[in-house]
N, C-alpha and C positions, 0 to 999 in steps of 0.2 A: 247402434252402429248404422251409419249412413254413408253411402258412396254413390258415385255416378259413373256410368260406362257409356261409351260412344262407339259407333261403327258406321262405315259408309257401305251401302249396298248398291251394286251396279244395276239398278232397275229404277224406272220412274216411280215416284211416290205413290201414285194411284194403284199401281200393280202390287207394290210392297204391302200397302195397307189391306188390299183385298186378300192377299195370302195370309197376312197376320190375323185378320179378323175372322177367318173361317176356322171354327174349332175342329173341323174334319182334317185340317192340315197339322194339327198339333203333333200327332204321332210321327209325322214325316220329318220333324226337326227336333223332337224331344223323344228319343228312343227309349228312355226310362219310363215314359208315360204308360200306365196300365189301363186307366179308364178316366173318362171325363163325363160326369152325369149331372144334368141340370136338376136343381132342387126346387127353386122357387123364383117368382118374379118373371118379368118378360125377358126371354132369352136374349143375351147380349146387351141388355140395357142396364142403366144404373139401378142398383138395388137387387139385381138378379144374383142368385146364389147357385154355385155348382160345387159338387164334390169331385176332387181330383186326386187320383191315386198314382203314386210313383213307386218304382222298385229301385231302391238305392242299394246296390250290392245285393245282399240277401234280405234287406230290411224293407218292409212296406211302409210308405209314408202317405198318410191320408191328410188332406187339407181341404178347407172350404174357401173358395174364391167368392168375394163379393165385389161386384163391379161398382166403382165410384163415379167414374167419368168416362163417357164415351162421346168424344167430340173429334171423330176422325175426319180428316187425316192428322189433325194436330196432336190429339192426346187420347190415350186410353190408360186409365188408372184403376187400380183395385187393391184389395187387401187379401192376404192369404194367411189363414190361421191353422195351426196344427198344435199338437200338445207341446206347450212350453215356448212357442214361437209365434209372434205376430209380425207379418211382413207387409209393408206397403210399397207398391211399385207404380211409378209413373213412367209411361212410354210416350215419347214424343217423336214425331216424324216430320221431316222438313225436306222439301225438294232442294237438290243441289244441281242446278241446271235442269235439263229436260230428261236426263237419263240416270240420275243418281239420287239416292235418298240417304239423308243423315238420320240415323235412329239413335236416340239417347234414352237411357233409363236412369231414374233415380230410385235407389233401393234403400229402404229404412227398415231395419230389424229391431224389434224389441223382444228381449228374452224374458219370459214370464215365470220360469222355474229356475231353481238354483243350478240344476244340472245343465240346463241350456245356457244359462249365463256363463258357466264355466267353459262350456264348449265354444260359445261365441268369443270368449276372451282368448282362448288358446288356438282357435281356428279362424281368426278374423280375416286372414288372407284367403282362405278357402272360399268364402262367400262371393267376393268379387270375381274370383277365378271361375267359379261355376256359372255365374251370370254371363261372363264373357264367352264361355264355352257354348252356352245356349244361343247367344247372339251370333256367334260364328257359324253354328249349325243352321240357324235360320237364314243367315246370309247365303250360305252354300245352297240350301234348299231353294231360296227365292231366285237366285241367279241361274239355277238350272231349269226353272219352270218357264 
């Protein structure tokens, strides 16, 4: 499953990227985040791995992030792996005038277990909806900073 989402943030691109690129800010716009732990590689650079834990309802979801591309402000991409799911996300940032930023994401999910394939099929609208929720939460956070 692959989809793209876009949002305009009312802040200059350099400020948006600085907020996005700081892992200390994650909990400020991802309230479900429990922890973010660096595992290996140079932090924030291609090849670096981190363990990310979210609380989704009453269920804990652990995933491993691997940074693929860090060419900010243009692109930040990585993969996110958890049991039964492989997710690749490309984030692109582009200035719109001097005081707005266009943020686009391309998300590609591959389901590797039968149960997750079923869930992906029956809940395919939930994935873009969740992505947009996080983008809107980041937009609100960034515009208040």
